[in-house]
PDB file with one MODEL, atoms N, CA, C and O in Angstrom:
MODEL        1
ATOM      1  N   MET A   1      -5.978 -19.154  16.419  1.00  0.00           N
ATOM      2  CA  MET A   1      -4.584 -17.718  16.792  1.00  0.00           C
ATOM      3  C   MET A   1      -3.263 -17.804  16.170  1.00  0.00           C
ATOM      4  O   MET A   1      -2.384 -16.945  16.238  1.00  0.00           O
ATOM      5  N   LEU A   2      -3.209 -18.935  15.553  1.00  0.00           N
ATOM      6  CA  LEU A   2      -2.182 -18.994  14.381  1.00  0.00           C
ATOM      7  C   LEU A   2      -2.800 -18.496  13.110  1.00  0.00           C
ATOM      8  O   LEU A   2      -2.128 -17.728  12.420  1.00  0.00           O
ATOM      9  N   LYS A   3      -4.333 -18.937  12.611  1.00  0.00           N
ATOM     10  CA  LYS A   3      -5.070 -18.616  11.657  1.00  0.00           C
ATOM     11  C   LYS A   3      -4.500 -17.064  11.287  1.00  0.00           C
ATOM     12  O   LYS A   3      -3.811 -16.498  10.438  1.00  0.00           O
ATOM     13  N   SER A   4      -5.184 -16.807  12.381  1.00  0.00           N
ATOM     14  CA  SER A   4      -5.157 -15.007  12.298  1.00  0.00           C
ATOM     15  C   SER A   4      -3.915 -14.344  12.535  1.00  0.00           C
ATOM     16  O   SER A   4      -4.137 -13.152  12.751  1.00  0.00           O
ATOM     17  N   ILE A   5      -2.876 -14.580  12.576  1.00  0.00           N
ATOM     18  CA  ILE A   5      -1.458 -14.227  12.486  1.00  0.00           C
ATOM     19  C   ILE A   5      -1.053 -14.514  11.212  1.00  0.00           C
ATOM     20  O   ILE A   5      -0.562 -13.687  10.444  1.00  0.00           O
ATOM     21  N   LEU A   6      -1.263 -15.755  10.953  1.00  0.00           N
ATOM     22  CA  LEU A   6      -0.651 -15.854   9.102  1.00  0.00           C
ATOM     23  C   LEU A   6      -1.582 -15.301   8.643  1.00  0.00           C
ATOM     24  O   LEU A   6      -1.053 -14.603   7.778  1.00  0.00           O
ATOM     25  N   LYS A   7      -3.207 -15.005   8.586  1.00  0.00           N
ATOM     26  CA  LYS A   7      -3.504 -13.871   7.623  1.00  0.00           C
ATOM     27  C   LYS A   7      -3.095 -12.663   7.972  1.00  0.00           C
ATOM     28  O   LYS A   7      -2.876 -12.050   6.928  1.00  0.00           O
ATOM     29  N   ILE A   8      -2.894 -12.046   8.828  1.00  0.00           N
ATOM     30  CA  ILE A   8      -1.983 -10.433   8.890  1.00  0.00           C
ATOM     31  C   ILE A   8      -1.113 -10.551   8.137  1.00  0.00           C
ATOM     32  O   ILE A   8      -1.060  -9.869   7.113  1.00  0.00           O
ATOM     33  N   ILE A   9      -0.079 -11.580   8.504  1.00  0.00           N
ATOM     34  CA  ILE A   9       1.742 -11.743   8.092  1.00  0.00           C
ATOM     35  C   ILE A   9       0.825 -11.472   5.958  1.00  0.00           C
ATOM     36  O   ILE A   9       1.098 -10.554   5.185  1.00  0.00           O
ATOM     37  N   LYS A  10       0.026 -12.411   5.755  1.00  0.00           N
ATOM     38  CA  LYS A  10      -0.586 -12.106   4.437  1.00  0.00           C
ATOM     39  C   LYS A  10      -1.190 -11.219   3.814  1.00  0.00           C
ATOM     40  O   LYS A  10      -1.245 -10.921   2.621  1.00  0.00           O
ATOM     41  N   LYS A  11      -1.558 -10.894   4.554  1.00  0.00           N
ATOM     42  CA  LYS A  11      -2.247  -9.026   4.091  1.00  0.00           C
ATOM     43  C   LYS A  11      -0.988  -8.429   4.290  1.00  0.00           C
ATOM     44  O   LYS A  11      -0.514  -8.192   3.179  1.00  0.00           O
ATOM     45  N   ILE A  12      -0.266  -8.094   5.139  1.00  0.00           N
ATOM     46  CA  ILE A  12       0.727  -7.260   4.426  1.00  0.00           C
ATOM     47  C   ILE A  12       2.095  -7.807   3.413  1.00  0.00           C
ATOM     48  O   ILE A  12       2.832  -7.082   2.745  1.00  0.00           O
ATOM     49  N   ILE A  13       2.126  -8.626   3.487  1.00  0.00           N
ATOM     50  CA  ILE A  13       3.060  -9.364   1.926  1.00  0.00           C
ATOM     51  C   ILE A  13       2.646  -8.783   1.039  1.00  0.00           C
ATOM     52  O   ILE A  13       3.361  -8.236   0.199  1.00  0.00           O
ATOM     53  N   ILE A  14       1.049  -8.774   1.038  1.00  0.00           N
ATOM     54  CA  ILE A  14       0.096  -8.500  -0.466  1.00  0.00           C
ATOM     55  C   ILE A  14       0.138  -7.105  -0.356  1.00  0.00           C
ATOM     56  O   ILE A  14       0.108  -6.702  -1.518  1.00  0.00           O
ATOM     57  N   SER A  15       0.201  -5.970   0.541  1.00  0.00           N
ATOM     58  CA  SER A  15       0.172  -4.732   0.821  1.00  0.00           C
ATOM     59  C   SER A  15       1.624  -4.318  -0.090  1.00  0.00           C
ATOM     60  O   SER A  15       1.821  -3.653  -1.108  1.00  0.00           O
ATOM     61  N   ILE A  16       2.296  -4.907   0.635  1.00  0.00           N
ATOM     62  CA  ILE A  16       3.970  -4.604   0.166  1.00  0.00           C
ATOM     63  C   ILE A  16       4.101  -4.999  -1.678  1.00  0.00           C
ATOM     64  O   ILE A  16       4.867  -4.367  -2.405  1.00  0.00           O
ATOM     65  N   ILE A  17       3.502  -5.759  -2.019  1.00  0.00           N
ATOM     66  CA  ILE A  17       4.074  -6.358  -3.527  1.00  0.00           C
ATOM     67  C   ILE A  17       2.741  -5.573  -3.834  1.00  0.00           C
ATOM     68  O   ILE A  17       2.704  -5.786  -5.046  1.00  0.00           O
ATOM     69  N   VAL A  18       1.566  -4.776  -3.561  1.00  0.00           N
ATOM     70  CA  VAL A  18       1.010  -3.949  -4.425  1.00  0.00           C
ATOM     71  C   VAL A  18       1.471  -2.921  -4.605  1.00  0.00           C
ATOM     72  O   VAL A  18       1.652  -2.593  -5.778  1.00  0.00           O
ATOM     73  N   LEU A  19       1.885  -1.905  -3.426  1.00  0.00           N
ATOM     74  CA  LEU A  19       2.644  -1.147  -3.454  1.00  0.00           C
ATOM     75  C   LEU A  19       3.636  -0.773  -4.601  1.00  0.00           C
ATOM     76  O   LEU A  19       3.648   0.245  -5.293  1.00  0.00           O
ATOM     77  N   TYR A  20       4.741  -2.218  -4.633  1.00  0.00           N
ATOM     78  CA  TYR A  20       5.843  -2.184  -4.753  1.00  0.00           C
ATOM     79  C   TYR A  20       5.583  -2.379  -6.788  1.00  0.00           C
ATOM     80  O   TYR A  20       6.451  -2.210  -7.645  1.00  0.00           O
ATOM     81  N   GLY A  21       4.097  -2.775  -7.005  1.00  0.00           N
ATOM     82  CA  GLY A  21       3.856  -2.996  -8.260  1.00  0.00           C
ATOM     83  C   GLY A  21       3.471  -1.690  -8.911  1.00  0.00           C
ATOM     84  O   GLY A  21       3.785  -1.403 -10.066  1.00  0.00           O
ATOM     85  N   TYR A  22       2.572  -0.695  -7.874  1.00  0.00           N
ATOM     86  CA  TYR A  22       1.588   0.528  -8.048  1.00  0.00           C
ATOM     87  C   TYR A  22       3.037   1.189  -8.809  1.00  0.00           C
ATOM     88  O   TYR A  22       3.114   1.438 -10.013  1.00  0.00           O
ATOM     89  N   ASN A  23       4.292   1.428  -7.662  1.00  0.00           N
ATOM     90  CA  ASN A  23       5.636   1.879  -7.741  1.00  0.00           C
ATOM     91  C   ASN A  23       6.213   1.641  -9.228  1.00  0.00           C
ATOM     92  O   ASN A  23       6.248   2.484 -10.124  1.00  0.00           O
ATOM     93  N   MET A  24       6.615   0.437  -9.286  1.00  0.00           N
ATOM     94  CA  MET A  24       6.569   0.087 -10.875  1.00  0.00           C
ATOM     95  C   MET A  24       6.031   0.581 -12.057  1.00  0.00           C
ATOM     96  O   MET A  24       6.721   0.858 -13.038  1.00  0.00           O
ATOM     97  N   VAL A  25       4.934   0.690 -12.005  1.00  0.00           N
ATOM     98  CA  VAL A  25       4.024   1.013 -12.960  1.00  0.00           C
ATOM     99  C   VAL A  25       4.376   2.755 -13.088  1.00  0.00           C
ATOM    100  O   VAL A  25       5.112   3.322 -13.895  1.00  0.00           O
ATOM    101  N   THR A  26       3.504   3.361 -11.906  1.00  0.00           N
ATOM    102  CA  THR A  26       4.126   4.539 -12.223  1.00  0.00           C
ATOM    103  C   THR A  26       5.120   5.633 -11.891  1.00  0.00           C
ATOM    104  O   THR A  26       4.957   6.763 -11.431  1.00  0.00           O
ATOM    105  N   GLN A  27       6.631   4.693 -12.411  1.00  0.00           N
ATOM    106  CA  GLN A  27       7.905   5.460 -12.141  1.00  0.00           C
ATOM    107  C   GLN A  27       8.277   6.489 -12.812  1.00  0.00           C
ATOM    108  O   GLN A  27       8.928   7.418 -12.333  1.00  0.00           O
ATOM    109  N   SER A  28       7.805   6.387 -14.248  1.00  0.00           N
ATOM    110  CA  SER A  28       7.835   7.220 -15.267  1.00  0.00           C
ATOM    111  C   SER A  28       7.126   8.505 -15.066  1.00  0.00           C
ATOM    112  O   SER A  28       7.489   9.606 -15.479  1.00  0.00           O
ATOM    113  N   PHE A  29       5.985   8.200 -14.322  1.00  0.00           N
ATOM    114  CA  PHE A  29       5.228   9.699 -13.938  1.00  0.00           C
ATOM    115  C   PHE A  29       5.814  10.312 -12.840  1.00  0.00           C
ATOM    116  O   PHE A  29       5.620  11.525 -12.917  1.00  0.00           O
ATOM    117  N   ASN A  30       6.533   9.965 -11.718  1.00  0.00           N
ATOM    118  CA  ASN A  30       6.965  10.395 -10.223  1.00  0.00           C
ATOM    119  C   ASN A  30       5.930  10.126  -9.480  1.00  0.00           C
ATOM    120  O   ASN A  30       5.853  10.658  -8.373  1.00  0.00           O
ATOM    121  N   LEU A  31       5.081   9.387  -9.861  1.00  0.00           N
ATOM    122  CA  LEU A  31       4.145   8.987  -8.544  1.00  0.00           C
ATOM    123  C   LEU A  31       4.076   7.740  -7.977  1.00  0.00           C
ATOM    124  O   LEU A  31       3.238   6.839  -7.964  1.00  0.00           O
ATOM    125  N   ASN A  32       5.473   7.963  -7.382  1.00  0.00           N
ATOM    126  CA  ASN A  32       5.712   6.476  -6.230  1.00  0.00           C
ATOM    127  C   ASN A  32       5.417   6.596  -5.351  1.00  0.00           C
ATOM    128  O   ASN A  32       6.175   7.393  -4.798  1.00  0.00           O
ATOM    129  N   ILE A  33       4.587   6.238  -4.651  1.00  0.00           N
ATOM    130  CA  ILE A  33       3.895   5.788  -3.126  1.00  0.00           C
ATOM    131  C   ILE A  33       5.259   5.108  -2.091  1.00  0.00           C
ATOM    132  O   ILE A  33       5.678   3.989  -2.386  1.00  0.00           O
ATOM    133  N   PRO A  34       5.897   5.887  -0.866  1.00  0.00           N
ATOM    134  CA  PRO A  34       6.879   5.280  -0.388  1.00  0.00           C
ATOM    135  C   PRO A  34       6.311   3.586   0.664  1.00  0.00           C
ATOM    136  O   PRO A  34       5.247   3.355   1.238  1.00  0.00           O
ATOM    137  N   ILE A  35       7.119   3.038   0.573  1.00  0.00           N
ATOM    138  CA  ILE A  35       7.148   2.039   1.268  1.00  0.00           C
ATOM    139  C   ILE A  35       7.401   1.734   2.600  1.00  0.00           C
ATOM    140  O   ILE A  35       8.159   0.784   2.791  1.00  0.00           O
ATOM    141  N   ASN A  36       6.960   2.297   3.541  1.00  0.00           N
ATOM    142  CA  ASN A  36       7.251   2.267   4.988  1.00  0.00           C
ATOM    143  C   ASN A  36       5.918   2.046   5.956  1.00  0.00           C
ATOM    144  O   ASN A  36       4.795   2.390   5.586  1.00  0.00           O
ATOM    145  N   ILE A  37       6.100   1.627   6.829  1.00  0.00           N
ATOM    146  CA  ILE A  37       5.307   1.015   8.098  1.00  0.00           C
ATOM    147  C   ILE A  37       3.831   1.638   7.859  1.00  0.00           C
ATOM    148  O   ILE A  37       2.800   0.982   7.701  1.00  0.00           O
ATOM    149  N   ILE A  38       3.948   2.964   7.866  1.00  0.00           N
ATOM    150  CA  ILE A  38       2.207   3.744   7.615  1.00  0.00           C
ATOM    151  C   ILE A  38       1.713   3.646   6.937  1.00  0.00           C
ATOM    152  O   ILE A  38       0.516   3.795   7.179  1.00  0.00           O
ATOM    153  N   THR A  39       2.121   3.280   5.328  1.00  0.00           N
ATOM    154  CA  THR A  39       1.990   2.908   4.848  1.00  0.00           C
ATOM    155  C   THR A  39       1.179   1.350   4.137  1.00  0.00           C
ATOM    156  O   THR A  39       0.115   1.042   3.600  1.00  0.00           O
ATOM    157  N   VAL A  40       2.373   0.751   4.523  1.00  0.00           N
ATOM    158  CA  VAL A  40       1.823  -0.601   4.661  1.00  0.00           C
ATOM    159  C   VAL A  40       0.300  -1.105   5.842  1.00  0.00           C
ATOM    160  O   VAL A  40      -0.707  -1.767   5.591  1.00  0.00           O
ATOM    161  N   ALA A  41       0.618  -0.642   6.712  1.00  0.00           N
ATOM    162  CA  ALA A  41      -0.098  -0.269   7.845  1.00  0.00           C
ATOM    163  C   ALA A  41      -1.813  -0.288   7.438  1.00  0.00           C
ATOM    164  O   ALA A  41      -2.750  -0.995   7.808  1.00  0.00           O
ATOM    165  N   ILE A  42      -1.675   0.953   6.418  1.00  0.00           N
ATOM    166  CA  ILE A  42      -3.075   1.571   6.114  1.00  0.00           C
ATOM    167  C   ILE A  42      -3.693   0.587   5.282  1.00  0.00           C
ATOM    168  O   ILE A  42      -4.827   0.141   5.455  1.00  0.00           O
ATOM    169  N   MET A  43      -2.361   0.047   3.752  1.00  0.00           N
ATOM    170  CA  MET A  43      -3.110  -0.625   3.381  1.00  0.00           C
ATOM    171  C   MET A  43      -3.158  -1.981   3.795  1.00  0.00           C
ATOM    172  O   MET A  43      -3.372  -2.727   2.840  1.00  0.00           O
ATOM    173  N   THR A  44      -3.037  -2.543   4.847  1.00  0.00           N
ATOM    174  CA  THR A  44      -3.303  -3.755   5.501  1.00  0.00           C
ATOM    175  C   THR A  44      -4.399  -3.833   6.391  1.00  0.00           C
ATOM    176  O   THR A  44      -4.746  -4.992   6.616  1.00  0.00           O
ATOM    177  N   ILE A  45      -5.052  -2.950   6.969  1.00  0.00           N
ATOM    178  CA  ILE A  45      -6.282  -2.279   7.859  1.00  0.00           C
ATOM    179  C   ILE A  45      -7.383  -2.200   6.558  1.00  0.00           C
ATOM    180  O   ILE A  45      -8.287  -3.029   6.457  1.00  0.00           O
ATOM    181  N   PHE A  46      -7.210  -1.212   5.682  1.00  0.00           N
ATOM    182  CA  PHE A  46      -8.232  -0.868   5.163  1.00  0.00           C
ATOM    183  C   PHE A  46      -8.318  -1.243   3.635  1.00  0.00           C
ATOM    184  O   PHE A  46      -9.258  -0.806   2.971  1.00  0.00           O
ATOM    185  N   ASP A  47      -7.211  -2.164   2.981  1.00  0.00           N
ATOM    186  CA  ASP A  47      -7.282  -3.091   1.827  1.00  0.00           C
ATOM    187  C   ASP A  47      -7.354  -2.181   1.002  1.00  0.00           C
ATOM    188  O   ASP A  47      -6.847  -1.061   1.068  1.00  0.00           O
ATOM    189  N   GLY A  48      -8.126  -2.729   0.022  1.00  0.00           N
ATOM    190  CA  GLY A  48      -8.164  -1.877  -1.066  1.00  0.00           C
ATOM    191  C   GLY A  48      -8.589  -0.286  -1.206  1.00  0.00           C
ATOM    192  O   GLY A  48      -7.998   0.507  -1.940  1.00  0.00           O
ATOM    193  N   SER A  49      -9.490  -0.030  -0.539  1.00  0.00           N
ATOM    194  CA  SER A  49     -10.099   1.194  -0.443  1.00  0.00           C
ATOM    195  C   SER A  49      -8.888   1.822   0.530  1.00  0.00           C
ATOM    196  O   SER A  49      -8.925   3.047   0.646  1.00  0.00           O
ATOM    197  N   GLY A  50      -8.194   1.365   0.993  1.00  0.00           N
ATOM    198  CA  GLY A  50      -6.556   2.133   1.461  1.00  0.00           C
ATOM    199  C   GLY A  50      -5.720   2.454   0.331  1.00  0.00           C
ATOM    200  O   GLY A  50      -5.252   3.579   0.160  1.00  0.00           O
ATOM    201  N   PHE A  51      -5.564   1.663  -0.295  1.00  0.00           N
ATOM    202  CA  PHE A  51      -4.804   1.649  -1.558  1.00  0.00           C
ATOM    203  C   PHE A  51      -5.196   3.093  -2.603  1.00  0.00           C
ATOM    204  O   PHE A  51      -4.470   3.915  -3.162  1.00  0.00           O
ATOM    205  N   LEU A  52      -6.599   2.932  -2.540  1.00  0.00           N
ATOM    206  CA  LEU A  52      -7.185   3.830  -3.549  1.00  0.00           C
ATOM    207  C   LEU A  52      -6.853   5.709  -2.635  1.00  0.00           C
ATOM    208  O   LEU A  52      -6.614   6.732  -3.276  1.00  0.00           O
ATOM    209  N   GLY A  53      -6.946   5.627  -1.115  1.00  0.00           N
ATOM    210  CA  GLY A  53      -7.255   6.379  -0.605  1.00  0.00           C
ATOM    211  C   GLY A  53      -5.693   7.009  -0.872  1.00  0.00           C
ATOM    212  O   GLY A  53      -5.463   8.153  -1.267  1.00  0.00           O
ATOM    213  N   LEU A  54      -4.986   6.277  -0.650  1.00  0.00           N
ATOM    214  CA  LEU A  54      -3.504   6.312  -0.136  1.00  0.00           C
ATOM    215  C   LEU A  54      -2.683   7.142  -2.076  1.00  0.00           C
ATOM    216  O   LEU A  54      -1.734   7.849  -2.416  1.00  0.00           O
ATOM    217  N   VAL A  55      -3.688   6.519  -2.648  1.00  0.00           N
ATOM    218  CA  VAL A  55      -3.048   7.295  -3.801  1.00  0.00           C
ATOM    219  C   VAL A  55      -3.489   8.555  -4.605  1.00  0.00           C
ATOM    220  O   VAL A  55      -2.809   9.106  -5.470  1.00  0.00           O
ATOM    221  N   THR A  56      -5.263   9.083  -4.008  1.00  0.00           N
ATOM    222  CA  THR A  56      -5.563  10.155  -3.610  1.00  0.00           C
ATOM    223  C   THR A  56      -5.252  11.041  -3.042  1.00  0.00           C
ATOM    224  O   THR A  56      -5.453  12.188  -3.440  1.00  0.00           O
ATOM    225  N   PHE A  57      -4.566  10.689  -1.747  1.00  0.00           N
ATOM    226  CA  PHE A  57      -3.960  11.870  -0.995  1.00  0.00           C
ATOM    227  C   PHE A  57      -3.021  12.166  -1.540  1.00  0.00           C
ATOM    228  O   PHE A  57      -3.001  13.392  -1.652  1.00  0.00           O
ATOM    229  N   TYR A  58      -1.636  11.412  -2.250  1.00  0.00           N
ATOM    230  CA  TYR A  58      -0.879  11.135  -3.230  1.00  0.00           C
ATOM    231  C   TYR A  58      -1.035  12.706  -4.129  1.00  0.00           C
ATOM    232  O   TYR A  58      -0.310  13.701  -4.148  1.00  0.00           O
ATOM    233  N   LEU A  59      -2.132  12.423  -4.721  1.00  0.00           N
ATOM    234  CA  LEU A  59      -2.047  12.908  -6.013  1.00  0.00           C
ATOM    235  C   LEU A  59      -2.912  14.318  -5.550  1.00  0.00           C
ATOM    236  O   LEU A  59      -3.055  15.262  -6.327  1.00  0.00           O
ATOM    237  N   LEU A  60      -3.355  14.306  -4.434  1.00  0.00           N
ATOM    238  CA  LEU A  60      -3.938  15.888  -4.070  1.00  0.00           C
ATOM    239  C   LEU A  60      -2.980  16.815  -3.012  1.00  0.00           C
ATOM    240  O   LEU A  60      -3.159  18.032  -2.966  1.00  0.00           O
ATOM    241  N   ASN A  61      -2.012  16.194  -2.216  1.00  0.00           N
ATOM    242  CA  ASN A  61      -1.405  16.994  -1.286  1.00  0.00           C
ATOM    243  C   ASN A  61       0.189  17.161  -2.130  1.00  0.00           C
ATOM    244  O   ASN A  61       0.840  18.200  -2.015  1.00  0.00           O
ATOM    245  N   PHE A  62       0.595  16.174  -2.834  1.00  0.00           N
ATOM    246  CA  PHE A  62       2.303  16.507  -3.749  1.00  0.00           C
ATOM    247  C   PHE A  62       2.039  16.699  -4.919  1.00  0.00           C
ATOM    248  O   PHE A  62       3.166  16.551  -5.392  1.00  0.00           O
ATOM    249  N   ARG A  63       1.565  16.862  -5.544  1.00  0.00           N
ATOM    250  CA  ARG A  63       1.481  16.908  -7.118  1.00  0.00           C
ATOM    251  C   ARG A  63       1.354  18.908  -6.924  1.00  0.00           C
ATOM    252  O   ARG A  63       1.254  19.620  -7.923  1.00  0.00           O
TER     253      ARG A  63
ENDMDL
END
């Protein structure tokens, strides 16, 4: 039980760090993805494909 909780917390922290890093790299292009509960949840559940999905969704809908 404790291992699964720690694994989820670790995935949440990694998701926040990846989103923050992406926002720092693409800041000059105005391609920021907001860091909120929904985006962190998507990245936590779907890992790398969730990140690519968020980037694709943002580029297709908000550019």
